[in-house]
Backbone as CSV, one residue per row, in Angstrom:
resi,resn,N_x,N_y,N_z,CA_x,CA_y,CA_z,C_x,C_y,C_z
1,MET,205.041,130.839,-6.704,206.065,131.003,-6.919,206.697,132.020,-6.086
2,LEU,208.124,131.558,-5.857,209.032,132.343,-4.880,209.613,133.481,-5.504
3,ASP,209.711,134.597,-4.651,210.444,135.742,-4.989,211.805,135.586,-4.974
4,LYS,212.708,135.910,-6.050,213.811,135.766,-6.166,214.585,136.602,-5.181
5,ALA,214.477,137.576,-4.926,215.247,138.305,-3.776,215.107,137.689,-2.459
6,LEU,214.084,137.133,-2.166,213.837,136.375,-0.940,214.718,135.047,-0.946
7,VAL,214.663,134.467,-2.194,215.350,133.111,-2.212,217.028,133.436,-2.084
8,GLY,217.318,134.515,-2.841,218.838,134.754,-2.831,219.029,135.472,-1.348
9,GLY,217.967,136.076,-0.631,218.503,136.487,0.677,218.644,135.166,1.626
10,ILE,217.796,133.957,1.463,217.885,133.019,2.339,219.081,132.087,1.916
11,ALA,219.559,132.299,0.837,220.826,131.682,0.257,222.050,132.423,0.977
12,PHE,222.066,133.907,1.069,222.905,134.616,1.707,223.036,134.219,3.141
13,VAL,221.939,134.094,3.754,222.146,133.796,5.359,222.823,132.529,5.440
14,GLY,222.593,131.517,4.660,223.155,130.198,4.706,224.774,130.305,4.305
15,GLY,225.195,131.154,3.619,226.585,131.157,3.329,227.372,132.174,4.387
16,ILE,226.570,132.713,5.355,227.581,133.328,6.383,227.676,132.518,7.563
17,ASP,228.964,131.894,7.865,229.131,131.289,8.890,229.024,131.853,10.177
18,ASN,229.496,132.959,10.399,229.338,133.986,11.507,228.410,134.536,12.091
19,LEU,227.320,134.409,11.301,226.110,134.983,11.418,225.417,134.632,12.742
20,LYS,225.322,135.358,13.696,224.786,135.108,15.277,223.326,135.427,15.542
21,PHE,223.050,136.583,14.751,221.565,136.936,14.802,221.075,137.509,13.586
22,HIS,219.494,137.022,13.332,219.239,137.283,12.269,217.480,137.817,12.374
23,MET,217.065,139.018,11.928,215.715,139.152,12.073,215.247,139.400,10.637
24,LEU,214.053,138.750,10.208,213.171,139.051,9.138,211.827,139.821,9.759
25,ASP,211.514,140.854,9.136,210.026,141.632,9.435,209.376,141.817,8.107
26,PRO,208.042,142.151,8.281,207.331,142.450,7.111,207.809,143.454,6.114
27,ARG,208.586,144.260,6.695,209.017,145.621,5.613,210.110,144.901,4.719
28,ILE,210.505,143.828,5.165,211.582,143.016,4.025,210.737,142.197,2.930
29,ILE,209.665,141.298,3.466,209.065,140.484,2.871,207.701,140.739,2.543
30,ASP,207.065,141.914,2.748,205.841,142.323,2.694,205.490,142.209,1.014
31,GLY,204.337,141.211,0.793,203.950,141.058,-0.464,204.182,140.194,-1.347
32,ILE,205.409,139.400,-0.843,205.889,138.236,-1.427,205.099,136.990,-1.396
33,ILE,205.179,136.459,-2.751,204.312,135.300,-2.915,205.023,134.123,-2.392
34,GLY,204.199,133.253,-1.638,205.005,131.779,-1.113,205.710,131.921,-0.009
35,GLY,205.098,132.607,1.105,205.788,132.844,1.963,206.180,131.428,2.831
36,GLN,205.066,130.711,3.025,205.591,129.008,3.507,206.377,128.575,2.547
37,ASP,206.414,128.644,1.417,207.367,127.812,0.665,208.694,128.337,0.925
38,ALA,208.897,129.780,0.992,210.186,130.265,1.176,210.553,129.991,2.617
39,GLY,209.624,129.839,3.299,209.735,129.431,4.788,210.393,128.114,5.118
40,VAL,210.170,127.196,4.120,210.861,125.802,4.034,212.299,125.731,3.592
41,LEU,212.450,126.753,2.563,213.748,127.027,2.379,214.811,127.768,3.510
42,LEU,213.996,128.470,4.259,214.739,129.092,5.530,215.020,128.216,6.323
43,ALA,214.111,127.066,6.623,214.200,126.126,7.544,215.248,125.233,7.227
44,GLU,215.684,124.988,6.082,216.464,124.100,5.492,217.930,124.552,5.666
45,VAL,218.059,126.101,5.678,219.115,126.728,6.025,219.441,126.529,7.369
46,ILE,218.440,127.078,8.194,218.529,126.867,9.626,219.068,125.584,10.157
47,ALA,218.658,124.434,9.724,218.878,123.292,10.019,220.430,123.130,9.919
48,SER,221.044,123.567,9.063,222.597,123.047,8.976,223.487,124.156,9.238
49,HIS,222.831,125.560,9.709,223.736,126.656,10.162,224.514,126.300,11.136
50,THR,225.582,126.829,11.277,226.657,126.524,12.498,226.696,127.714,13.573
51,GLY,226.456,129.005,13.089,226.690,129.903,13.696,225.568,130.958,14.565
52,ILE,224.204,130.841,13.749,223.285,131.544,14.248,222.777,130.945,15.483
53,GLU,222.650,132.287,16.417,222.166,131.799,17.879,220.743,132.217,18.203
54,LYS,220.386,133.166,17.339,218.953,133.773,17.658,218.431,134.236,16.426
55,LEU,217.003,133.827,16.065,216.627,134.121,14.967,214.960,134.670,15.158
56,TYR,214.720,135.859,14.866,213.621,136.523,14.930,212.678,136.490,13.737
57,LEU,211.509,136.173,13.648,210.566,136.247,12.623,209.332,137.089,13.183
58,TRP,209.406,138.468,12.389,208.476,139.189,12.955,207.104,139.284,11.955
59,ASN,205.904,139.002,12.372,204.649,139.009,11.534,204.847,138.691,9.888
60,THR,205.751,137.461,9.833,205.952,136.887,8.718,204.885,135.598,8.427
61,ASP,204.845,135.197,7.313,204.214,133.749,6.998,205.044,132.980,6.687
62,LEU,206.194,132.984,7.250,207.418,131.914,6.593,207.200,130.633,7.686
63,ILE,206.428,130.666,8.841,206.155,129.379,9.559,204.655,129.373,9.656
64,GLY,204.050,128.567,9.233,202.431,128.308,9.339,202.206,126.711,9.642
65,LYS,200.849,126.702,9.246,200.474,125.142,9.243,200.956,124.146,8.155
66,ASP,201.258,124.919,6.894,201.694,124.116,5.988,203.154,123.452,5.995
67,ASN,203.990,123.956,6.891,205.299,123.985,6.984,205.991,123.732,8.404
68,VAL,205.162,123.755,9.468,205.505,123.544,11.012,206.100,122.465,11.118
69,GLU,205.679,121.264,10.455,206.694,119.960,10.683,207.989,120.103,10.093
70,GLN,208.248,120.801,9.125,209.632,120.889,8.533,210.397,121.678,9.281
71,TRP,209.797,122.859,9.943,210.457,123.721,10.794,210.893,123.008,12.041
72,GLY,210.054,122.012,12.799,210.440,121.295,13.900,211.595,120.463,13.733
73,LYS,211.558,119.823,12.677,212.525,119.154,12.143,213.853,119.557,11.807
74,SER,213.756,120.886,11.189,215.168,121.927,11.092,215.466,122.088,12.434
75,LEU,214.391,122.819,13.433,215.223,123.102,14.468,215.677,122.088,15.404
76,LEU,215.292,120.883,15.265,216.013,119.873,16.080,217.642,119.394,15.489
77,LYS,217.781,119.744,14.282,218.768,119.603,13.676,219.858,120.574,14.040
78,ASN,219.620,121.757,14.303,220.424,122.822,14.403,220.521,122.808,16.155
79,LYS,221.576,122.572,16.602,222.117,122.576,17.841,222.462,123.962,18.447
80,LYS,222.843,125.032,17.466,223.670,126.327,18.026,222.414,127.114,18.377
81,LEU,221.297,127.062,17.514,220.094,128.248,17.780,219.520,128.128,19.104
82,THR,219.450,128.961,20.021,219.149,129.140,21.491,217.752,129.806,21.539
83,TYR,217.441,130.773,20.527,216.359,131.524,20.579,215.494,131.686,19.377
84,LEU,214.143,131.399,19.374,213.451,131.728,18.147,212.242,132.733,18.655
85,GLY,212.388,133.886,18.018,211.271,134.584,18.207,210.318,134.888,17.246
86,LEU,208.995,134.666,17.426,207.954,134.684,16.678,207.003,135.645,17.094
87,ASP,206.565,136.457,16.427,205.519,137.617,16.555,204.688,137.346,15.188
88,GLY,203.211,137.267,15.458,202.299,136.882,14.423,202.245,135.534,14.269
89,VAL,202.631,134.681,14.840,202.256,133.242,14.538,201.424,132.824,15.985
90,THR,200.248,131.864,15.254,199.497,131.392,16.373,200.088,130.797,17.352
91,ASP,199.313,130.623,18.567,199.697,129.981,19.973,199.727,128.396,19.431
92,GLU,198.988,127.856,18.519,198.851,126.482,18.250,200.402,126.144,17.490
93,ILE,200.691,127.044,16.514,202.212,126.594,15.787,203.391,126.820,16.758
94,ARG,203.223,127.829,17.718,204.277,127.968,18.496,204.197,126.594,19.632
95,GLU,203.273,126.112,19.806,203.260,124.808,20.708,203.835,123.748,20.123
96,GLN,203.398,123.542,18.752,203.976,122.660,17.964,205.171,122.578,17.811
97,LEU,205.807,123.823,17.495,207.346,123.756,17.519,207.970,123.365,18.945
98,ARG,207.466,123.923,20.160,207.739,123.752,21.278,207.836,122.260,21.645
99,ASP,206.869,121.553,21.182,206.579,120.166,21.313,207.860,119.337,20.292
100,ALA,207.819,119.775,19.237,208.801,119.410,18.504,210.265,119.499,18.899
101,THR,210.361,120.357,19.773,212.092,120.473,20.176,212.027,120.296,21.370
102,LYS,211.382,119.653,22.215,211.401,119.423,23.615,212.707,118.752,24.325
103,ASP,213.402,118.287,23.319,214.412,117.032,23.705,215.506,118.201,23.449
104,ARG,215.579,119.560,23.301,216.843,120.486,23.278,216.572,121.667,23.901
105,SER,217.682,122.623,23.995,217.518,123.652,24.682,217.369,124.919,23.569
106,LEU,215.726,125.119,23.383,215.604,126.198,22.677,214.469,127.093,23.059
107,LYS,214.560,128.243,23.314,213.516,128.977,23.958,212.717,129.724,22.622
108,ILE,211.423,129.151,22.470,210.555,129.931,21.569,209.546,130.691,22.403
109,ASP,209.507,132.079,21.710,208.679,133.135,22.387,207.737,133.452,21.219
């Protein structure tokens, strides 16, 4: 079950066209059930967001083995995003995302 506040926050991000930078950290989502399910929703928002240039996800479970493929597809669709900062994500997940986006200019740390 997804937390209504997190889903509302994801919808909020999707509704702001001129948002250039967004950061999520565990103080915001700590204890929320369904992190990777919520991550799929965020990936869908990111896929079509035309303003965001930098996204930081610090120590969240929004990206993981259960949704890395969806994230890869979403990151390919978004041509504006130039930086994805990931802390607390395994090197394997990071490499899968780099491989999925190798045909576009996106720095993943």
